MITINU-372444 format. One record per residue: x, y, z of N, C-alpha, C in turn. Coordinates in pm, whole numbers, padded with zeros to 5 digits, always signed. Layout:
BEGIN
XYZXYZXYZ ...
END
This chain:
BEGIN
+09747+06205+06599+09828+06318+06548+09960+06263+06496 +10006+06316+06387+10128+06268+06322+10246+06355+06361 +10337+06295+06442+10459+06368+06479+10431+06485+06570 +10525+06576+06577+10516+06694+06664+10448+06809+06590 +10356+06877+06661+10289+06992+06598+10383+07112+06587 +10482+07117+06677+10572+07233+06677+10703+07203+06606 +10700+07108+06512+10819+07072+06435+10787+07082+06286 +10875+07148+06213+10863+07151+06067+10993+07099+06007 +10979+07021+05902+11094+06967+05830+11090+07020+05688 +11193+07093+05649+11198+07154+05517+11296+07078+05427 +11279+07091+05299+11367+07024+05203+11431+07126+05111 +11539+07084+05045+11609+07173+04952+11529+07194+04824 +11452+07092+04786+11378+07099+04659+11234+07055+04684 +11142+07149+04679+11001+07118+04705+10939+07031+04598 +11002+07027+04480+10948+06947+04369+11006+06806+04366 +11100+06778+04454+11163+06646+04458+11075+06552+04541 +11011+06456+04475+10918+06366+04543+10988+06284+04651 +11111+06241+04623+11186+06162+04721+11210+06241+04849 +11248+06368+04833+11272+06453+04949+11144+06478+05027 +11034+06501+04956+10907+06528+05024+10859+06406+05103 +10874+06288+05047+10836+06166+05117+10926+06143+05239 +11056+06171+05221+11149+06156+05332+11116+06252+05445 +11082+06376+05410+11047+06476+05511+10923+06432+05590 +10827+06377+05520+10705+06331+05585+10735+06217+05681 +10819+06122+05637+10855+06009+05722+10932+06055+05845 +11024+06149+05823+11105+06200+05933+11018+06266+06039 +10928+06351+05995+10845+06425+06090+10759+06331+06173 +10707+06226+06112+10617+06135+06184+10694+06039+06275 +10822+06016+06245+10898+05917+06324+10989+05977+06430 +11016+06109+06421+11110+06168+06516+11066+06150+06661 +10939+06175+06688+10894+06166+06825+10906+06023+06878 +10871+05927+06794+10872+05788+06839+11013+05736+06862 +11107+05775+06773+11234+05706+06775+11357+05785+06814 +11344+05914+06840+11464+05994+06857+11549+05951+06976 +11490+05936+07092+11570+05905+07211+11643+05773+07195 +11577+05673+07140+11641+05542+07123+11762+05552+07029 +11745+05628+06922+11856+05650+06830+11970+05720+06902 +11937+05824+06976+12037+05904+07046+12112+05820+07149 +12039+05739+07226+12101+05655+07329+12195+05552+07267 +12154+05495+07155+12238+05394+07090+12362+05458+07028 +12345+05572+06964+12458+05635+06895+12560+05690+06994 +12514+05736+07111+12605+05793+07211+12645+05691+07318 +12582+05572+07315+12617+05463+07406+12609+05506+07553 +12490+05540+07597+12471+05572+07739+12346+05502+07791 +12340+05491+07920+12222+05437+07986+12167+05541+08081 +12035+05538+08098+11976+05633+08190+11940+05566+08322 +11936+05647+08427+11898+05597+08558+11746+05576+08563 +11704+05475+08637+11561+05457+08663+11520+05557+08771 +11414+05634+08743+11372+05736+08838+11312+05674+08964 +11341+05737+09076+11275+05693+09199+11136+05755+09208 +11062+05724+09312+10924+05769+09326+10915+05922+09327 +11007+05986+09399+11005+06133+09408+11034+06196+09273 +11133+06143+09201+11169+06197+09070+11056+06180+08969 +10986+06066+08975+10873+06044+08885+10764+06148+08909 +10735+06176+09036+10632+06276+09068+10675+06416+09022 +10802+06448+09042+10853+06578+08998+10835+06593+08847 +10866+06489+08772+10854+06494+08626+10709+06513+08584 +10619+06438+08647+10476+06452+08614+10428+06593+08644 +10464+06644+08763+10419+06777+08803+10480+06886+08715 +10605+06869+08674+10671+06970+08590+10602+06979+08454 +10564+06865+08398+10496+06865+08268+10357+06928+08280 +10285+06893+08387+10154+06955+08410+10170+07106+08432 +10274+07144+08506+10300+07287+08531+10330+07360+08400 +10399+07294+08308+10428+07355+08178+10299+07382+08101 +10207+07287+08104+10078+07305+08036+09999+07418+08100 +09999+07424+08234+09927+07530+08304+09988+07667+08276 +10121+07671+08264+10189+07798+08234+10151+07848+08095 +10142+07756+08000+10102+07795+07864+09956+07842+07861 +09872+07775+07938+09732+07818+07945+09722+07957+08005 +09806+07984+08105+09808+08116+08167+09848+08224+08066 +09930+08186+07969+09974+08277+07865+09877+08280+07746 +09758+08224+07767+09653+08220+07663+09695+08133+07546 +09771+08026+07577+09816+07934+07473+09760+07793+07497 +09633+07787+07538+09572+07659+07573+09573+07561+07456 +09546+07612+07336+09543+07523+07219+09678+07456+07200 +09786+07532+07222+09920+07475+07212+09945+07379+07327 +09901+07416+07448+09922+07331+07566+09853+07196+07549 +09737+07196+07485+09661+07071+07467+09735+06971+07379 +09830+07021+07299+09899+06932+07205+10041+06896+07248 +10077+06932+07371+10208+06890+07421+10208+06739+07440 +10302+06672+07379+10308+06526+07385+10422+06476+07472 +10480+06564+07550+10591+06524+07637+10536+06445+07756 +10603+06336+07788+10566+06251+07900+10684+06237+07995 +10660+06187+08118+10772+06169+08212+10887+06086+08154 +10854+05992+08066+10960+05909+08005+11048+05989+07909 +11006+06111+07873+11089+06198+07789+11192+06275+07871 +11185+06264+08002+11283+06329+08090+11379+06221+08137 +11507+06238+08103+11606+06133+08123+11714+06177+08221 +11750+06086+08311+11855+06113+08409+11977+06028+08374 +12091+06093+08356+12214+06025+08315+12317+06030+08427 +12415+05942+08418+12529+05951+08510+12603+06081+08481 +12675+06132+08579+12749+06257+08559+12854+06240+08450 +12914+06121+08444+13017+06095+08343+12958+06097+08202 +12845+06028+08182+12780+06027+08050+12729+06166+08013 +12674+06237+08113+12621+06370+08086+12732+06464+08037 +12846+06461+08104+12956+06550+08065+13016+06509+07931 +13008+06382+07899+13065+06333+07773+12980+06373+07653 +12848+06364+07665+12763+06388+07549+12691+06522+07553 +12689+06586+07670+12627+06718+07682+12733+06825+07695 +12704+06922+07779+12800+07028+07806+12835+07024+07955 +12964+07008+07988+13004+06999+08129+12962+07121+08211 +12947+07236+08143+12916+07360+08215+12766+07385+08228 +12684+07302+08165+12539+07326+08169+12473+07233+08270 +12356+07273+08317+12284+07188+08412+12207+07079+08343 +12171+07100+08215+12095+07001+08140+12100+07035+07993 +12040+06951+07910+12029+06982+07768+11904+06915+07713 +11865+06952+07593+11744+06897+07532+11774+06852+07391 +11699+06754+07346+11703+06709+07207+11558+06686+07165 +11507+06780+07085+11366+06779+07047+11281+06772+07174 +11190+06674+07188+11103+06675+07305+11164+06603+07426 +11288+06561+07415+11355+06492+07525+11444+06588+07603 +11443+06575+07735+11531+06654+07820+11623+06560+07897 +11745+06608+07923+11847+06525+07987+11911+06603+08101 +11926+06536+08215+11987+06598+08332+12077+06496+08400 +12184+06541+08466+12269+06447+08539+12203+06406+08669 +12237+06288+08718+12185+06244+08847+12226+06347+08952 +12133+06382+09039+12158+06492+09132+12080+06470+09260 +12148+06472+09374+12082+06457+09503+12011+06585+09545 +12045+06696+09479+11982+06824+09510+11852+06836+09429 +11740+06807+09494+11612+06803+09424+11574+06939+09367 +11603+07047+09439+11570+07180+09388+11645+07208+09258 +11771+07170+09253+11849+07190+09131+11793+07106+09017 +11750+06984+09049+11690+06896+08949+11564+06961+08891 +11479+07017+08977+11357+07084+08930+11392+07203+08842 +11492+07281+08885+11533+07397+08806+11578+07355+08667 +11657+07250+08661+11711+07205+08532+11599+07158+08439 +11512+07070+08489+11413+07011+08399+11307+07114+08358 +11276+07212+08444+11179+07314+08402+11237+07403+08292 +11366+07433+08301+11429+07512+08194+11433+07431+08065 +11475+07306+08075+11487+07224+07954+11350+07191+07895 +11248+07178+07980+11112+07158+07928+11068+07278+07845 +11109+07397+07889+11076+07519+07814+11135+07513+07675 +11257+07458+07664+11317+07437+07532+11237+07331+07454 +11206+07222+07523+11147+07106+07456+11010+07134+07395 +10935+07230+07454+10802+07259+07400+10806+07372+07296 +10925+07418+07264+10936+07529+07169+10931+07479+07025 +10937+07573+06933+10927+07544+06790+11062+07497+06735 +11058+07396+06647+11180+07347+06582+11161+07347+06431 +11265+07384+06361+11266+07373+06215+11394+07301+06174 +11378+07196+06095+11492+07117+06048+11495+07119+05897 +11615+07116+05842+11633+07103+05697+11678+06961+05666 +11620+06904+05564+11660+06773+05515+11752+06797+05397 +11880+06764+05413+11978+06795+05310+12059+06671+05273 +12100+06663+05149+12175+06545+05102+12324+06559+05126 +12384+06451+05175+12530+06433+05180+12604+06551+05242 +12556+06595+05360+12626+06703+05429+12666+06662+05570 +12658+06532+05596+12701+06483+05726+12599+06508+05834 +12630+06463+05956+12539+06479+06067+12553+06617+06128 +12446+06666+06185+12446+06794+06254+12448+06769+06403 +12531+06840+06477+12550+06812+06618+12423+06834+06699 +12334+06921+06650+12215+06949+06729+12112+06837+06722 +12108+06761+06611+12012+06652+06601+12081+06516+06602 +12202+06510+06546+12272+06383+06538+12200+06281+06452 +12114+06326+06362+12029+06234+06288+12059+06234+06139 +12049+06114+06082+12054+06100+05937+11935+06013+05897 +11884+06037+05778+11774+05957+05727+11811+05914+05586 +11839+05783+05571+11889+05731+05443+12008+05815+05396 +11997+05881+05282+12108+05962+05231+12097+06108+05273 +12005+06138+05364+11983+06276+05406+12035+06300+05547 +12077+06424+05571+12113+06467+05706+12008+06566+05753 +11978+06562+05882+11885+06658+05941+11965+06771+06003 +11948+06890+05948+12023+07007+05993+11930+07100+06070 +11967+07132+06192+11885+07221+06273+11896+07364+06219 +11781+07423+06187+11779+07561+06139+11722+07657+06243 +11631+07607+06326+11576+07691+06431+11534+07606+06549 +11566+07653+06669+11523+07590+06793+11479+07701+06885 +11346+07717+06902+11297+07831+06977+11331+07958+06901 +11403+08049+06967+11444+08174+06902+11584+08165+06841 +11654+08053+06863+11784+08033+06799+11767+08016+06649 +11849+08085+06572+11852+08067+06427+11993+08026+06386 +12001+07931+06294+12130+07894+06238+12140+07953+06097 +12239+08039+06076+12256+08102+05945+12317+08002+05847 +12322+08040+05720+12374+07951+05617+12519+07912+05643 +12596+08001+05707+12736+07971+05736+12754+07893+05866 +12642+07851+05928+12649+07773+06051+12650+07856+06178 +12655+07988+06165+12658+08075+06282+12522+08074+06353 +12526+08058+06486+12404+08058+06566+12379+08198+06619 +12259+08252+06593+12227+08387+06639+12104+08384+06730 +12087+08491+06807+11980+08506+06906+11990+08403+07018 +12110+08348+07041+12124+08243+07141+12099+08295+07283 +12160+08410+07316+12140+08466+07448+11996+08507+07472 +11933+08565+07370+11794+08605+07379+11704+08482+07396 +11736+08375+07323+11658+08252+07333+11663+08196+07475 +11782+08196+07533+11795+08143+07670+11720+08229+07770 +11722+08361+07751+11652+08451+07842+11501+08426+07838 +11444+08420+07718+11299+08400+07707+11260+08258+07750 +11349+08162+07727+11325+08026+07775+11317+08023+07927 +11409+08095+07991+11409+08098+08138+11288+08173+08192 +11239+08273+08120+11118+08343+08163+10998+08248+08162 +10989+08162+08061+10883+08061+08060+10906+07960+08172 +11031+07920+08193+11062+07826+08301+11020+07883+08436 +11036+08014+08453+10994+08079+08577+10844+08062+08599 +10767+08077+08493+10622+08058+08504+10589+07912+08535 +10666+07820+08477+10645+07677+08504+10672+07647+08651 +10780+07706+08705+10812+07682+08846+10704+07739+08939 +10647+07852+08901+10539+07908+08982+10420+07814+08985 +10389+07754+08871+10279+07657+08867+10317+07530+08943 +10442+07491+08935+10490+07372+09007+10471+07392+09158 +10504+07510+09207+10488+07541+09350+10341+07532+09390 +10251+07581+09304+10108+07573+09334+10060+07429+09342 +10120+07343+09260+10082+07201+09261+10140+07127+09381 +10241+07185+09443+10309+07120+09556+10301+07211+09679 +10181+07223+09732+10156+07316+09842+10230+07276+09969 +10271+07151+09981+10338+07105+10102+10489+07132+10102 +10539+07188+09992+10681+07224+09990+10711+07326+10098 +10823+07311+10169+10861+07412+10269+10875+07549+10203 +10841+07654+10277+10841+07789+10222+10978+07827+10165 +11085+07784+10232+11220+07817+10185+11245+07759+10046 +11200+07635+10024+11220+07572+09894+11135+07640+09786 +11012+07679+09824+10928+07752+09729+10996+07881+09687 +11050+07951+09784+11117+08079+09759+11236+08058+09666 +11316+07955+09694+11433+07927+09611+11392+07895+09467 +11283+07821+09451+11240+07780+09317+11197+07899+09232 +11124+07992+09290+11067+08100+09209+11157+08224+09202 +11261+08230+09285+11345+08350+09286+11482+08330+09224 +11518+08206+09194+11650+08178+09137+11636+08157+08986 +11725+08221+08909+11718+08211+08763+11856+08190+08703 +11859+08116+08593+11979+08112+08510+11964+08219+08402 +12077+08259+08343+12078+08362+08238+12012+08493+08287 +12028+08521+08416+11966+08640+08473+12013+08769+08407 +12143+08785+08376+12185+08907+08306+12114+08926+08172 +12094+08816+08097+12024+08825+07969+11877+08862+07990 +11817+08811+08098+11678+08845+08130+11666+08994+08157 +11765+09049+08229+11762+09193+08259+11767+09276+08131 +11843+09230+08032+11848+09301+07904+11709+09305+07841 +11641+09189+07836+11507+09183+07778+11411+09274+07854 +11414+09267+07987+11324+09349+08068+11354+09498+08055 +11482+09531+08037+11520+09671+08024+11467+09730+07893 +11457+09647+07792+11405+09691+07663+11253+09703+07666 +11187+09600+07720+11041+09593+07712+10972+09659+07829 +11043+09673+07943+10981+09729+08062+10899+09627+08138 +10898+09503+08091+10821+09399+08159+10864+09264+08105 +10796+09157+08150+10825+09023+08099+10763+09001+07961 +10682+09093+07915+10633+09083+07778+10750+09104+07683 +10733+09069+07555+10855+09071+07474+10848+09159+07354 +10947+09166+07273+10976+09286+07198+10909+09298+07062 +10779+09312+07064+10709+09335+06937+10749+09469+06876 +10762+09570+06961+10792+09704+06911+10932+09751+06951 +11017+09656+06986+11149+09694+07039+11233+09770+06937 +11226+09729+06812+11309+09794+06710+11266+09939+06688 +11138+09965+06707+11089+10104+06696+11141+10185+06814 +11136+10122+06932+11179+10190+07054+11328+10213+07056 +11406+10110+07016+11552+10118+07017+11604+10068+06883 +11621+10153+06784+11673+10110+06654+11807+10037+06669 +11818+09921+06604+11941+09843+06611+11939+09736+06716 +11832+09732+06798+11828+09635+06908+11827+09491+06857 +11762+09467+06744+11752+09330+06692+11890+09272+06664 +11977+09350+06601+12112+09302+06569+12191+09275+06697 +12178+09364+06795+12252+09347+06921+12206+09221+06994 +12074+09198+06998+12022+09079+07064+12057+08952+06987 +12064+08964+06855+12103+08848+06774+12243+08802+06807 +12329+08898+06840+12470+08866+06866+12499+08837+07013 +12402+08862+07102+12426+08840+07245+12437+08692+07277 +12548+08652+07337+12569+08514+07376+12506+08483+07511 +12549+08371+07571+12485+08323+07693+12568+08346+07819 +12689+08400+07805+12773+08425+07922+12742+08561+07983 +12768+08581+08115+12742+08711+08178+12811+08827+08106 +12935+08804+08059+13007+08912+07991+12940+08949+07858 +12867+08853+07797+12794+08884+07674+12681+08983+07701 +12615+08966+07817+12509+09058+07856+12565+09197+07884 +12683+09201+07947+12748+09330+07974+12777+09403+07844 +12831+09330+07747+12865+09390+07617+12739+09440+07546 +12631+09360+07552+12505+09402+07489+12449+09527+07557 +12459+09531+07690+12409+09646+07765+12485+09773+07728 +12616+09760+07709+12696+09875+07667+12652+09924+07529 +12634+09832+07436+12594+09869+07300+12457+09938+07298 +12370+09895+07390+12236+09952+07396+12231+10084+07472 +12343+10120+07533+12350+10247+07605+12285+10246+07741 +12272+10125+07801+12211+10112+07934+12320+10131+08040 +12355+10254+08070+12467+10282+08158+12447+10223+08298 +12330+10250+08359+12306+10201+08495+12306+10048+08499 +12243+09986+08399+12238+09840+08396+12377+09782+08374 +12456+09846+08288+12593+09799+08264+12674+09802+08392 +12663+09912+08466+12736+09924+08593+12693+09815+08691 +12562+09789+08695+12511+09685+08785+12564+09548+08745 +12557+09516+08615+12601+09385+08567+12751+09365+08591 +12830+09471+08570+12974+09461+08594+13004+09441+08741 +12928+09510+08828+12947+09495+08972+12912+09352+09016 +12803+09298+08961+12763+09162+08997+12864+09060+08948 +12918+09085+08829+13020+08995+08776+13145+09000+08862 +13179+09121+08912+13292+09135+09000+13275+09059+09131 +13153+09061+09186+13125+08988+09309+13142+08837+09289 +13094+08788+09173+13107+08646+09144+13253+08607+09128 +13330+08697+09069+13474+08670+09052+13545+08663+09185 +13503+08748+09278+13565+08746+09411+13529+08621+09488 +13405+08571+09460+13360+08452+09531+13431+08328+09483 
END
């Protein structure tokens, strides 16, 4: 198989032979060379995984495939090319320097990155969420002389690779990122299914740890917005019919708890808004 099945590389000019050849080369080489390029350009080293971490990575990837099969996406699951070596553990200093200090992990195409962590449950939570990102759809634009894009950090000869879509995230022509909060919510819903499969693969886990894995979520306020619209974990095929204007509101919803509160207000979810504000107040007191 050539490159990633869930990656598309677009060009500015479909009739430009040079651009088309470059796009083909980029797509076939991204999987093989991205992490090495990223590590060299950002000047970091990764930790060698111990025996427990290696097993967690193997089980998390298998759990991701099982979760996709459960969602009737076996054909897609069969083509996941992520391996344990695509999950990278960095020092806390390097992670904060090249990632986001406030996030538990980050992803770059099929690679996931997490800081070294003695808390194994937190490590599992991070990599299952980032794996959900890593197996999602990506669309990149190959553009001339526009510099590097922070999401890919990649250039190919005289071309820059500009991220246009990552999962449900869309980058508009002006660089504005939309559907970010919605993307994180649906990503975490898939991560939840991955964790459930992970627990099934690790029957010897203490019950308390199993409970923590399947009941703890990031972006929980954003998840509540999605569930409040759809009435379930299924997602919004008919949401715009049910709630006119919902697409625009979800497009603008960010990833912070207060963003979910604002979206809930706009959607007219009075009870949910009161609940989210009360929960935010409790966190502030803590």
